[in-house]
N, C-alpha and C positions, 0 to 999 in steps of 0.2 A: 442690523448684529444679531437680537437675541436668535432671529431662527434657525442664523452657522453658526449658534453653537457661545457667540461671545458674554460675557458674564456681567448684570445689570450697572453693577459698579465700574464699570468699563465703558459705557452704555452713558451714564451717568454722567462721567470727569467729562466726556467728548462737545454732550450737550448743554454743558456749566450749570447743572442745577446742584443748589446747594441743599440739597436734602433727598436721598436718595426715595423717597415715598412720591414727589414728584416726577420722575423717571419711571418709575412703578404704576402711574395712573395712567400716563403713554402705553404704554405696552398689551393693550388691548388693542390696540390701531392696528391692523393689516389688512383692511380690506385694498381688491384688486386696483380702485383706484389710484392709493399707496403705493403700492406695489410697484405700477407704474411709471408714477412718479420718483421713487428711488432707483428703479432701472434705470431710464433718463439722464438724470444727474449721475449715476455712479460714470454713464456709456459718456457725458460731458464734461465730468472729471478724471477720467480715467480712458480718455480711447485709445484704441484697440489697434 
């Protein structure tokens, strides 16, 4: 979401984090494996 221009507080709310520092701790994770997982989840949730 962040790479697509979403705001960190929006990500925080979606994930249910009470502290923005928790959300910020996850923002560095952008491995190919996670990107592939996110793409697959998106396809499962929003099939074309």
